[in-house]
Every structure is written in structure tokens, then in C-alpha cells.
C-alpha positions in Angstrom: 24.2 -100.0 -29.9 24.7 -97.1 -31.8 21.4 -95.4 -30.9 21.6 -96.7 -27.4 25.3 -94.4 -26.7 23.7 -91.8 -28.7 20.6 -91.6 -26.2 22.8 -92.0 -23.4 24.9 -88.8 -24.5 21.7 -86.8 -25.1 20.1 -88.1 -21.4 23.6 -86.7 -19.7 23.5 -83.8 -21.7 19.9 -82.7 -20.7 20.5 -83.7 -17.3 24.0 -81.1 -17.1 21.5 -77.9 -18.7 19.1 -79.0 -16.3 21.5 -78.6 -13.5 22.7 -75.5 -14.6 19.8 -74.4 -15.2 18.6 -74.8 -11.4 22.0 -73.9 -10.4 21.1 -70.1 -11.8 17.5 -69.8 -10.3 18.9 -70.6 -6.7 21.6 -68.2 -7.1 19.9 -65.0 -5.2 23.1 -63.2 -4.3 23.1 -59.4 -4.1 19.3 -59.0 -3.8 17.8 -57.3 -0.7 16.2 -59.2 2.0 12.5 -58.8 2.1 12.7 -57.6 -1.5 12.6 -54.1 -2.6 15.0 -52.5 -5.1 16.3 -49.6 -2.7 17.5 -49.0 0.8 16.6 -45.8 2.6 18.6 -44.5 6.1 17.6 -41.9 8.4 20.5 -40.1 9.9 20.5 -37.5 13.0 23.0 -34.3 11.8 24.7 -34.2 14.5 26.1 -38.0 14.3 30.1 -38.3 14.9 32.5 -39.1 11.6 33.2 -42.6 11.7 29.9 -43.5 13.2 27.4 -46.4 11.5 24.4 -45.4 9.3 23.1 -48.6 8.9 23.9 -52.1 7.7 22.7 -53.0 4.2 20.0 -56.1 3.9 22.2 -57.6 0.9 22.1 -61.4 0.4 25.6 -63.1 0.7 28.4 -62.5 2.7 31.0 -59.5 1.8 34.7 -60.9 0.9 33.6 -64.5 0.2 30.2 -64.6 -2.8 29.7 -61.0 -3.0 32.1 -57.7 -3.1 29.9 -54.1 -2.4 31.5 -51.0 -3.4 30.2 -47.2 -4.3 29.8 -46.1 -7.6 30.5 -41.9 -6.3 34.0 -41.7 -5.5 33.5 -38.9 -3.3 31.0 -39.9 -1.3 30.2 -38.8 2.5 30.0 -42.5 3.5 32.1 -45.7 2.5 31.4 -49.4 3.5 33.2 -50.9 5.8 35.4 -53.5 4.3 34.6 -57.0 4.4 31.0 -55.6 5.9 27.9 -54.2 4.7 27.8 -51.5 7.4 27.9 -47.8 5.6 30.1 -45.3 8.0 30.1 -41.9 7.8 33.1 -40.3 6.2 31.9 -36.6 6.8 30.1 -34.0 8.8 26.1 -34.3 7.9 24.3 -31.2 8.8 20.6 -30.6 7.9 20.9 -27.2 7.3 23.1 -27.9 4.8 26.2 -25.3 6.1 28.9 -27.8 7.4 28.0 -30.7 5.6 25.5 -32.2 2.9 21.9 -32.5 4.0 21.2 -35.6 2.3 23.0 -38.2 0.8 21.9 -40.4 -1.9 24.6 -43.0 -3.3 24.5 -46.3 -5.5 26.1 -49.2 -4.1 27.3 -51.7 -7.0 26.7 -55.4 -5.5 29.0 -57.9 -8.0 28.8 -62.1 -7.5 32.1 -64.1 -7.4 32.5 -66.8 -9.6 30.1 -65.1 -11.9 29.9 -63.8 -15.4 26.9 -61.9 -15.0 27.1 -57.9 -14.1 26.9 -56.5 -10.8 23.6 -55.0 -9.3 22.9 -51.6 -8.3 21.4 -51.1 -5.4 20.1 -47.0 -4.7 21.1 -46.2 -0.9 19.1 -42.7 0.2 20.3 -41.4 3.6 18.0 -38.7 4.9 19.5 -36.3 7.3 17.2 -35.3 10.4 17.0 -31.5 12.0 18.7 -31.8 15.8 18.4 -28.3 18.1 21.8 -27.2 17.2 21.7 -23.8 16.2 20.8 -21.0 18.6 19.3 -17.9 17.5 21.1 -15.0 16.1 20.0 -11.4 16.5 19.9 -9.3 13.5 20.9 -5.6 14.4 21.9 -6.0 17.7 22.4 -4.3 19.7 19.7 -1.9 20.0 19.6 1.8 20.3 16.5 3.9 20.9 15.7 8.0 22.3 12.7 8.0 24.3 11.0 11.3 25.4 10.5 11.2 29.5 6.5 11.9 29.1 6.1 8.9 26.8 2.6 7.2 27.9 2.6 3.8 29.8 1.8 1.0 27.1 3.2 3.0 24.4 5.6 0.7 21.9 8.9 2.1 22.4 10.2 -0.2 19.8 9.3 -2.7 17.2 11.2 -5.1 14.8 13.4 -6.5 17.1 13.9 -10.2 15.6 15.9 -13.3 16.2 16.7 -15.8 13.2 17.4 -19.8 13.5 18.7 -21.5 11.9 17.1 -24.9 12.3 14.4 -26.2 10.2 10.4 -24.9 10.9 9.3 -26.5 14.4 10.1 -25.8 17.9 14.0 -26.2 17.6 13.5 -22.6 15.1 10.6 -20.9 17.1 12.1 -17.9 19.1 10.6 -16.5 21.8 12.0 -12.9 23.7 12.5 -12.2 27.0 13.9 -9.6 29.3 16.0 -10.2 31.8 16.4 -9.3 35.3 18.5 -6.1 35.9 18.3 -2.4 37.3 16.1 -1.2 34.7 13.8 -4.3 33.5 10.9 -3.2 34.9 10.7 -0.2 32.7 10.0 -2.3 29.1 8.6 -5.6 28.4 7.8 -7.2 25.5 3.6 -7.6 24.4 4.3 -11.3 23.9 7.0 -13.6 23.6 6.6 -14.3 20.0 6.6 -10.8 19.1 9.8 -8.7 19.0 7.7 -5.3 20.5 9.0 -3.4 23.3 6.3 -1.6 25.3 7.2 0.8 28.0 5.8 -0.6 32.0 6.8 2.6 34.0 7.3 6.3 33.8 10.8 7.7 33.4 12.2 10.7 34.7 15.4 12.8 32.9 16.0 14.3 36.0 16.3 10.8 37.5 17.9 8.9 34.9 19.7 10.0 31.3 20.1 6.6 30.0 19.9 2.5 30.8 20.3 -0.2 29.7 18.0 -3.9 29.2 19.4 -7.3 28.5 17.2 -8.9 26.3 17.1 -12.5 25.3 16.1 -15.0 22.6 16.2 -18.4 23.1 14.3 -21.3 21.0 11.5 -24.2 22.1 14.2 -27.0 22.0 15.1 -28.8 25.3 17.0 -27.7 26.1 16.8 -24.5 24.5 19.2 -22.9 23.2 19.7 -18.9 23.6 21.4 -15.5 22.7 21.0 -12.4 24.6 21.7 -8.5 23.6 21.5 -5.4 25.0 18.6 -2.6 24.3 20.1 1.1 25.3 17.6 3.6 26.1 18.7 7.7 26.2 16.0 9.6 27.8 15.1 13.1 26.2 14.3 15.7 28.6 11.0 17.2 28.2 10.1 21.1 29.4 8.4 19.3 32.5 10.0 21.7 35.1 9.8 25.2 36.2 13.1 27.4 36.8 14.6 27.3 40.5 16.7 30.3 42.3 19.4 29.6 44.0 18.0 31.1 46.9 14.3 31.7 48.3 15.2 35.2 49.5 18.2 37.5 48.5 18.8 40.9 51.1 20.5 44.0 50.0 20.2 48.0 51.1 18.6 50.5 49.9 20.6 53.6 48.3 20.4 57.3 49.2 20.5 57.8 45.0 20.2 55.9 41.4 23.1 52.9 41.2 23.0 49.0 41.7 22.3 47.4 44.6 24.7 45.3 46.1 22.6 41.6 47.0 24.0 39.1 49.6 24.6 36.0 50.1 25.4 35.6 46.3 24.0 37.4 43.3 20.6 36.5 42.0 20.6 33.3 39.9 17.9 31.1 38.4 18.1 28.2 36.0 15.8 25.7 33.8 15.8 22.3 36.1 15.2 20.6 32.7 18.8 19.7 32.7 18.9 18.1 29.1 17.0 21.5 27.8 18.5 24.2 30.3 16.7 26.7 28.6 17.6 30.2 28.5 16.2 32.3 31.4 14.7 36.1 31.8 14.6 38.1 34.7 11.3 40.6 35.7 9.9 42.4 38.7 6.7 41.7 39.9 5.4 44.3 41.4 3.7 44.2 45.1 2.6 47.9 44.8 1.3 48.8 41.8 3.7 49.9 39.9 5.8 51.4 42.7 8.9 49.0 42.5 8.5 48.9 38.4 9.4 53.0 39.0 11.8 52.7 41.2 13.9 49.6 41.2 15.1 47.3 37.7 16.7 44.1 36.8 19.1 43.3 34.0 16.9 40.8 32.2 20.1 37.8 31.8 22.3 39.0 34.5 20.2 39.5 37.7 21.9 42.7 38.5 19.0 45.0 40.7 19.6 49.0 40.0 18.1 51.5 41.8 16.6 53.9 39.5 16.4 56.8 41.8 16.2 58.5 45.3 13.5 57.2 47.1 11.1 59.6 49.1 12.1 60.1 52.6 9.0 58.4 53.8 9.7 55.7 52.0 14.1 55.6 52.4 13.5 54.9 56.0 11.1 51.5 55.4 12.6 48.0 54.3 11.0 47.0 50.6 10.5 44.1 49.5 11.0 43.2 45.4 9.3 40.0 43.9 11.6 38.5 41.1 10.6 36.5 38.3 12.3 34.2 36.6 11.0 32.8 32.9 12.1 30.6 30.2 12.3 32.3 27.3 11.0 28.9 24.9 7.9 28.9 27.2 6.6 31.6 29.4 4.5 29.5 31.1 7.1 27.8 33.1 8.7 30.7 35.6 9.7 30.8 39.5 9.6 33.8 42.1 11.9 34.7 44.5 11.9 37.8 47.0 14.7 40.8 47.6 14.2 42.0 50.9 16.0 45.8 51.1 16.8 47.2 54.3 17.2 50.8 54.5 20.4 52.2 55.2 21.9 52.4 58.9 21.4 54.5 61.3 17.9 55.5 59.0 15.6 53.0 61.3 12.6 54.3 63.0 11.5 52.2 66.2 9.6 49.3 65.3 11.0 49.5 61.9 12.0 46.1 60.3 15.9 45.3 60.7 15.4 42.1 58.9 12.8 39.8 57.2 13.4 36.3 56.3 9.9 34.7 55.0 9.9 32.2 52.8 8.1 34.1 50.2 7.3 37.5 50.3 8.5 39.8 53.2 7.7 43.3 55.6 6.9 46.5 54.5 6.1 49.2 56.4 3.5 51.9 55.7 2.5 54.7 57.9 3.4 52.7 60.7 1.2 49.5 59.7 3.5 45.8 59.2 3.1 44.4 56.1 3.8 40.8 55.9 3.5 38.0 53.4 4.4 34.7 53.9 3.1 31.3 52.2 1.2 28.9 53.6 2.9 25.7 53.2 5.5 27.7 55.7 6.5 25.3 58.8 5.9 26.0 62.1 8.9 27.7 64.0 9.7 30.3 61.0 10.8 33.8 61.7 8.1 35.9 59.7 9.4 39.2 61.1 11.9 41.0 63.3 10.9 44.0 65.2 12.8 46.2 66.4 12.8 47.9 70.0 10.3 49.9 71.5 12.7 53.3 72.0 14.1 52.2 75.4 17.7 51.9 76.4 20.1 49.1 74.7 20.2 47.4 79.1 16.0 47.8 79.5 14.8 44.0 78.0 11.6 45.2 75.8 8.8 42.9 76.0 6.3 42.3 73.6 3.2 40.4 73.0 -0.1 39.8 70.6 -3.3 41.8 71.5 -6.6 42.0 70.6 -6.9 38.9 68.5 -7.3 35.3 70.2 -7.1 34.0 66.5 -3.4 35.4 66.1 -2.2 34.5 69.3 -3.2 31.0 68.8 -1.3 31.4 65.4 1.7 33.3 66.0 4.2 34.7 68.8 6.3 37.0 69.3 9.9 36.5 70.5 11.6 37.9 73.1 14.0 39.7 70.5 10.7 41.0 68.9 11.1 38.2 66.8 7.6 37.5 64.8 7.8 33.3 64.6 4.9 31.6 63.2 3.5 29.4 66.1 1.4 26.6 63.9 0.6 25.6 60.0 -1.2 28.4 57.9 -4.4 27.3 55.8 -5.0 29.8 52.8 -8.8 28.5 52.8 -9.5 28.5 56.0 -8.3 31.9 56.4 -6.3 34.1 54.5 -5.4 37.3 56.2 -4.7 37.9 59.9 -4.9 41.4 61.3 -3.8 42.1 65.1 -2.0 44.6 67.3 1.6 44.1 68.5 2.1 45.9 71.9 5.6 46.6 73.4 6.5 47.7 76.9 9.2 48.2 78.8 9.8 46.6 82.4 7.1 48.1 84.9 4.5 48.9 82.2 6.2 52.6 81.0 6.4 53.5 77.5 3.8 51.2 75.9 4.0 51.4 72.0 1.5 49.0 70.0 2.1 48.8 66.3 -0.6 47.2 63.7 0.3 44.2 61.8 -1.2 42.8 58.6 0.1 39.0 57.7 -1.4 38.1 53.9 -1.0 34.1 53.8 -0.3 33.2 50.2 -1.6 30.1 49.2 1.1 27.6 48.3 0.6 25.0 45.3 -0.5 22.3 47.6 -2.1 20.0 45.4 -1.1 18.3 42.2 -4.0 18.2 39.3 -5.8 15.1 39.2 -8.3 13.4 36.7 -11.1 11.7 37.6 -9.9 8.1 35.2 -6.7 7.2 34.5 -7.9 6.8 30.8 -10.0 8.3 28.6 -12.1 6.8 25.8 -14.5 8.6 23.5 -16.3 7.5 20.0 -17.6 10.1 17.3 -20.3 8.8 15.7 -20.2 10.7 12.6 -17.4 13.0 12.0 -17.6 12.8 8.2 -20.9 14.2 8.2 -20.8 16.6 11.1 -23.0 20.3 10.5 -20.8 22.5 12.0 -17.6 22.5 13.5 -16.6 22.5 16.0 -18.4 19.3 17.5 -18.3 18.1 21.0 -16.4 14.9 21.6 -16.5 14.4 25.2 -15.4 15.5 28.9 -12.1 15.2 30.4 -12.7 15.8 34.2 -9.8 17.1 36.3 -9.6 18.8 39.8 -7.3 20.7 41.9 -7.2 20.6 46.0 -5.7 24.2 45.6 -9.4 26.7 45.8 -7.1 29.5 43.6 -5.6 27.5 41.1 -7.4 27.3 37.5 -6.5 24.1 35.4 -5.5 24.9 31.3 -5.3 21.8 28.9 -2.8 20.9 26.6 -3.2 18.1 23.4 -0.1 16.6 22.3 -0.1 13.8 19.6 -0.4 12.8 16.1 -3.6 14.1 15.8 -3.6 17.3 18.7 -4.5 19.6 15.7 -7.7 18.5 15.2 -8.8 19.1 18.7 -8.9 21.4 21.5 -9.7 21.3 24.9 -11.7 24.3 26.6 -10.7 25.3 30.1 -13.5 23.4 31.3 -12.2 20.2 30.1 -14.2 19.9 27.3 -12.9 18.3 24.2 -14.1 19.6 20.6 -13.4 18.3 17.4 -12.5 21.4 15.5 -11.1 20.5 12.4 -12.0 17.3 9.9 -10.1 14.2 7.9 -11.3 12.0 5.7 -7.8 9.6 6.3 -8.7 9.4 10.2 -7.7 6.3 11.6 -10.0 3.8 13.6 -8.4 5.3 16.9 -6.4 8.5 17.5 -4.6 8.2 20.7 -3.8 11.9 22.7 -2.2 12.9 25.2 -3.8 15.2 27.6 -1.8 17.2 29.8 -3.6 19.7 32.8 -1.8 22.2 34.7 -2.5 24.4 37.4 -2.1 28.2 37.8 0.1 27.5 41.4 3.7 28.4 42.2 5.2 26.3 41.7 3.3 24.8 38.8 2.2 21.5 38.8 0.7 19.2 36.1 -0.7 15.6 35.7 -0.9 13.3 32.4 -3.5 11.4 31.1 -4.0 9.4 27.7 -6.8 9.7 25.8 -8.3 7.8 22.7 -10.8 9.5 20.1 -12.2 5.7 18.3 -14.4 5.8 15.3 -17.2 3.6 14.3 -16.4 1.1 11.8 -18.9 1.9 9.4 -17.7 5.8 9.9 -13.9 5.1 9.7 -14.8 3.3 6.1 -17.3 5.7 4.6 -15.1 7.5 2.5 -13.8 4.3 0.9 -17.3 2.7 0.8 -17.8 6.2 -1.2 -15.3 5.3 -3.3 -16.6 1.8 -4.1 -19.7 2.5 -4.9 -18.5 6.0 -7.0 -16.6 2.8 -9.2 -19.6 0.9 -9.5 -21.8 3.2 -10.7 -18.8 4.8 -13.0 -18.5 0.6 -14.3 -22.0 0.6 -14.8 -22.6 4.1 -17.0 -19.6 2.5 -18.8 -21.3 -0.8 -19.8 -24.7 1.2 -20.5 -22.7 3.5 -23.4 -20.8 0.6 -24.7 -24.1 -1.1 -25.1 -25.8 1.5 -27.0 -22.6 2.1 -28.9 -22.8 -2.0 -29.7 -27.0 -2.1 -30.4 -26.0 1.6 -32.6 -23.3 -0.3 -34.5 -25.3 -3.6 -34.7 -28.5 -1.9 -36.2 -26.8 0.0 -38.7 -25.1 -2.8 -40.0 -28.2 -4.9 -39.9 -30.0 -2.2 -42.4 -26.6 -2.6 -44.7 -26.9 -6.4 -44.9 -31.1 -5.6 -45.2 -29.7 -3.6 -48.2 -27.7 -5.7 -49.6 -30.2 -8.4 -49.7 -32.5 -6.3 -51.5 -30.3 -5.2 -53.7 -29.2 -8.7 -54.5 -33.0 -10.0 -54.4 -33.9 -7.5 -57.0 -31.2 -8.0 -59.7 -31.3 -12.3 -59.9 -33.7 -11.8 -62.8 -33.5 -13.9 -65.7 -34.2 -14.4 -69.1 -36.7 -16.2 -71.9 -37.4 -19.5 -69.6 -36.1 -17.6 -66.4 -39.0 -17.9 -64.2 -40.4 -14.6 -63.3 -39.6 -12.5 -60.3 -42.4 -11.3 -57.7 -45.4 -9.5 -59.4 -43.8 -11.2 -62.7 -41.3 -8.5 -63.7 -38.9 -9.5 -65.6 -35.4 -8.9 -64.7 -33.6 -9.5 -68.0 -34.7 -6.6 -68.8 -31.7 -5.2 -66.0 -28.5 -8.0 -67.4 -29.7 -7.4 -71.3 -29.2 -3.5 -71.1 -25.9 -2.0 -72.2 -24.4 1.2 -70.3 -25.5 3.6 -72.9 -29.1 2.2 -73.0 -29.6 3.2 -69.5 -28.2 6.1 -70.1 -30.8 7.3 -72.7 -33.0 5.6 -69.9 -31.8 8.4 -67.8 -32.0 11.2 -70.1 -35.6 10.5 -71.1 -34.4 10.0 -74.4 -35.2 6.1 -75.5 -37.9 5.7 -76.3 -41.4 4.6 -74.2 -39.5 6.8 -71.7 -42.2 6.2 -69.5 -41.6 2.7 -69.5 -38.2 2.7 -69.6 -38.3 4.1 -66.0 -40.6 1.7 -65.2 -38.4 -1.2 -66.3 -35.3 0.4 -64.5 -37.4 1.0 -61.3 -38.7 -2.6 -61.4 -35.1 -4.4 -61.5 -33.5 -1.5 -59.3 -36.1 -1.6 -56.7 -38.3 -4.8 -56.7 -42.1 -5.1 -57.0 -42.2 -3.0 -53.7 -40.7 -0.1 -55.3 -42.6 -0.6 -58.4 -45.9 -0.4 -56.4 -45.0 2.5 -55.2 -44.4 4.3 -58.6 -47.9 3.2 -59.9 -49.5 4.9 -57.1 -47.0 7.6 -56.8 -46.1 8.4 -60.2 -49.0 10.1 -61.5 -49.1 12.8 -58.7 -45.0 14.1 -59.4 -43.9 12.2 -62.3 -40.3 14.1 -62.0 -40.0 13.1 -58.3 -40.4 9.4 -59.4 -37.9 9.9 -62.3 -35.4 11.4 -60.1 -35.8 8.7 -57.6 -35.4 5.9 -59.8 -32.4 7.6 -61.3 -30.5 7.5 -57.9 -31.8 4.1 -57.7 -30.0 3.0 -60.9 -27.0 4.9 -59.4 -26.5 3.1 -56.6 -27.4 0.1 -58.2 -25.2 0.2 -61.2 -22.2 -1.5 -59.7 -24.1 -4.2 -57.9 -25.7 -4.8 -61.2 -22.5 -5.4 -62.9 -21.4 -8.0 -60.5 -24.7 -10.2 -60.8 -24.8 -9.8 -64.2 -21.9 -12.7 -65.2 -23.5 -14.8 -62.3 -27.1 -14.6 -63.6 -25.8 -14.9 -67.3 -24.1 -19.1 -66.2 -26.9 -19.5 -64.0 -29.5 -19.0 -67.0 -27.4 -20.9 -69.2 -27.3 -23.9 -66.5 -31.1 -23.8 -65.8 -31.3 -24.4 -69.8 -29.2 -27.5 -69.6 -31.2 -28.5 -66.7 -34.5 -28.1 -69.2 -32.7 -29.8 -71.3 -32.0 -33.0 -68.6 -28.4 -32.7 -68.9 -27.8 -31.3 -65.3 -28.1 -32.8 -61.9 -31.4 -31.3 -60.8 -30.8 -30.8 -57.1 -27.8 -28.8 -57.5 -30.4 -26.7 -60.3 -32.8 -26.3 -57.3 -29.6 -25.4 -54.5 -29.1 -22.6 -57.3 -32.8 -21.7 -58.1 -32.8 -21.4 -53.6 -29.3 -19.5 -53.0 -30.3 -16.6 -56.2 
């Protein structure tokens, strides 16, 4: 009975234990659904505070059988009470500016009604990028100075840059563009992805002195974000304009004696048309009659006041005079302008058919020995008054009639008005006719008192055409300037022409490398200097200017290229020199090493020879080569060897032979046997020197050889290992 009760108690205990174990095995609370040990979430950086990042896949019901808490106290996320949801508590930012760029927290899951410790679940929240940053300009706004002669296509501003704080990708890839505006057609970006501005259109300082272009930087987001800024360009004036007089013609009156001439309608004045430069002007008189005007008149170089230096001869005082005044820039003599000053004779001194007033555009009328000399520019428009003729001697109330006689060409080109005005009837052409000579007849009504005067009209060529280049762009290649045998070297020809027949052309080069080249009047481009650091392409600016009045010019870009093999010739020669120097250095070093090795080898050979000759034995020791017994050397005392050196020992010749044998070996012994008879003194000196060299070695070897001799005796008596003896014998 007792046994039955005991078995029942044991069975109940066993069942209770099994139930407990089974219940524990079935408790999977706080485990992740689907397995795993960590939870990962993705959240955009623009997620709002209070939004749900995600729900934890934890088995169990929060608030009933599990409790979820965060280990981190100041976390940007929290767990909503009674749920498994993670809520954003602080802003997130992929760039890390206004919030964290990544979140890592630990969730503690505790089972209710259980004594076991809670389970820690790592949670990783990865923040993804969105296009929330606009490009920011660096160094904006931009300002630059630009010359008005800058060639189209020149890179005028580099380094324009905007930075986007978004992560690398389309959200941070910046593109540049110019926005439409009044001057947006003047500049453009080379490519949208490069912040480099180039000039697209010529600019003129006299038209615009500065302008502003609006530019934009935007990313590749959808929709894109952008930022705008401005580029302010200040135009620099260049000396591309000639001076200009306020009037094309001035008037004055001759004086009876020296003095200042009064000029009307205003004082002579000219100024530089380059308003940004405003170069100083100097005035001078250009004589049209040899040196006569320069002798009779002078002009102040800065004020422009004309002074009559002396009284004119009576033959000249009654005729009008035309003086040509020239205004020249102080900084550039090639820039000048011309005007005319008409000086009429004093009132009451005019002769018949004298010039009362002359108003041509350039030049004037002058009477010399009863002949009219008139100059007129070929660009004068029809209807221009060339000269004014006085009456033919009749009364004031009698009308005088004028007509051109003797020249049909002149009749077609000119006409005379009823008041004696010589007028231009048709446009002039200097290339067709440069001078007209004809007669003008004056008569009263009824044909009475007919008079005739000869008129000579000289046509002055006007600068009607600008110089023109045959090509809009010139490119030349230099084959091998570094090995040119002779300078100057012809590079190519810049072809230019002018429609004005009398104009001469002159060329000027500008650019960083313009001092290396020269252009002759025929347009041939010459290389006159040389350098070894020339780039692959040298950009120049060629300006051609004619000799007309006013001067006109044209500009064309010129590029002189070097072939790659030519440009790299200098660097190649340097590399070759370095390689040759390295090879020579290696050969020299090898020779030094070889010499040192051979010298060392000779020293080792000598040491081996010394050791081999000094390893003799005594008694039962086997003799050395040729049967020479080395114990003679080992058993000798220093005083005995001294006697052998001096020849005082008995049997000196035999001692010398023994010393030679013990020191130099059998080979030296053979040498002594053959040579000793011929030169005994030389042999003795040689043996003595050998003993001096080997004395130290013999002393060091003496002790070792004696020890070896004792071991050799023990070996013969059977007390030593034979193998060790053999090694010793071989060693010595």
C-alpha cells in the first residue's frame, strides 16, 4: 500500500514537471514574427513629426502579455503606448543638418507573468534622401571686367559654382543656364554642367559700358529646385576709335599782319571718341601747298588757336586759303582726324571771281594765278556746295549768268547756280576720275563782258570700305619650331583686302604669344622668336587697319598649333636624358661593386691560403702537400724565427726553406727551388716579408693546431669518435 502511494506521488510529480516544461516551450512571446533578431525600417527625411515609421513584428499583445519599452531615453522615435508602432519624435535629415541621418535604438520586450529577463530587439531606421535642398551659389554675385575687343568664343569667366547639399545623385547634380534678358545673348555657358561663361556677341564700349546677366543653377530633381544670381560685366574701352572734330569745316579771315586768327562758328576742338580712354589730343597743320602754310601759320598744340605768323604777300592776301588741321592722339599716333579751316581775304580786297566762301566737307577752294583749285571728298552727297564764285564785274542789279564749258563730263558731274555756286550734281568716284578740269564762263544778259575762269577739282579718296579678311578664322600648324635652322620662319599667310584702291594695310598682333610672331604688310605670319615651353595651341588676335581717313580696321582670331610630337619634344628629351643618366649610374655602380667584390675575393683567397699553409701537425700528423712538415713553424719560438731572418741560425738556407715552406706552402717552395739558385738575396727578402705577414696568423693558428694534434693522438689510441676527427681533419 505504501508502495502504491509512493508511485502515485512520483507519477503526479512527473506529470506536473512535464506540463511545466511543455508550457515553457510553447511561450514564444517577444519573438519576431518570421524569425530574425533585428528590425529594419526606411523613412524619408521629409517625414513629419508624429508620423508612424513602422510597426514592430513582435509576437504578443502589448499591454496584455508583453511590455515594449526603449532602452534609449532621448531617442528621435518612441513607441506608442499599447501598440507596436514607432512614432517620429524629432525631424529626420539625410544631410544631418536639422536632425539625425540614421536612427538606431534597442527595444526591450518583457513577458508578463514571467520571471525571465526581457528580450532586446535592435531596430535600425535608415533615412532616405529627398530633394529638399536648392543649389547654393559660391562667391555670388559675380563681377568681371571685359575689354571691348575680346574675341567671340573667349572664356570670360571660369569657376562659377553652386553646391547642392543633397546626397550624390540627381538631387545634387547642378546645371547652369542664362535666363532671358536684355543682354542674355552676349554670354552663354560652355555646357550646362560646367560653370564657364563664353562671349557670344561683340560688345562696344561706346554702346554699352556695363550690363548684368541673370544666371540660374538648378538640380535634376522632379520638380527641380534652383537658385538665381547675377553676373555684372564692366566693359573696358580700347583704342579702336579715331578722334573727331566738332565741325567738319571752320571759317576765319586773313589778317594784314601777325596775330591770332578768329575762328567761327566756334573754337577748333577735337576729342577722342573712346570715351573710356579720352586720350590727350595734339593739333598740327598739314600743309597742302608744300611748306607754305607751315611758314605763314601755326597752331597751338593743345588749345587749337591758329596764329598768322607774318603778313602775306599781296598776290596771296587777296585770295582765300584752306588750311588742313590734324588732331592726333598722344598715346597712339596712328589715331588722328582731319578738318579744314577756310581763311577768306579781308573785306574790300576780293577780286572778280574770287572765293567769297567755300564750304566743302573736306578741303576748300584756292585761287592761284586766276585758277580755282577745289578739293572735295568722294563721299560728298549730291547737292553739296563745292565753291562760291563772285560776280563777273557787272553792276549789282545786273544778274550774271554762269555755265560750264568745254567738258561734257564736268557738265554731267557739276552745275553752277544763279548766284555762282558750284554744286555737286552726281556722286563722285575716285577710282573712276580723280580730277576734273573745266572752265566756267560768266556773262551779262545780251552776251556782254564775257569772262572765263579755269576750275580744277581734285577728288579726295574717302575711306569707303573696311578691310576684310578672306576667312573668319585662321589656323596654322608649326611642323618643328624647336629644330628650325633659321629664324624668322614662315608660318602662314593672313589674307586681307580693302576695297579702297589707295589704302595700304597694316597688321598688328595681340595676345600672350604675340611677341613671338610678326606680320608683314603682305599678311605673311612669321615666327621670329622661339621658346621651349610653347603650348599646343597659341591664340592670337590679328587686327588689320587701312590708311584711309578715318581709318577702319577689322579683327580676326588666329590659332597657331604645334604638333603633339613637337610640343612634347622637350619633355621627351628630358626623359631620354634621365634614362641615359640612370643607365650610366647603374653601370658605374656595378663596376664599383665588381671591383669591391674582386678585391674581397682576393683577400679571402689570401686568407684561405694562409690558413691552408699553417695547418701542419707534428709527429703522427699527416704531412701537407709535397710532404712539407708544418710543425717546424708551430714549434718555432720567436727568437728562433728572428735568427732565421738574420741568417744566424745554423743551416740558414735550410731554415729559410722551412720558413718559406711553412708560410707560403708547397707552391712557394717550388718557386724557391727554381729561383733560389739565380737570386738568393731576392729569395731571402721575399721569405722574410712573407714571415712578417703570416706571423700573426701563425700565432693564432698555433694554439688550434696543438689542440687538434692532441685529439688526433687520442683518435689513434681509440679514445675519440672517428667521425668527429674526420670533420676536424676536413675542417683544417
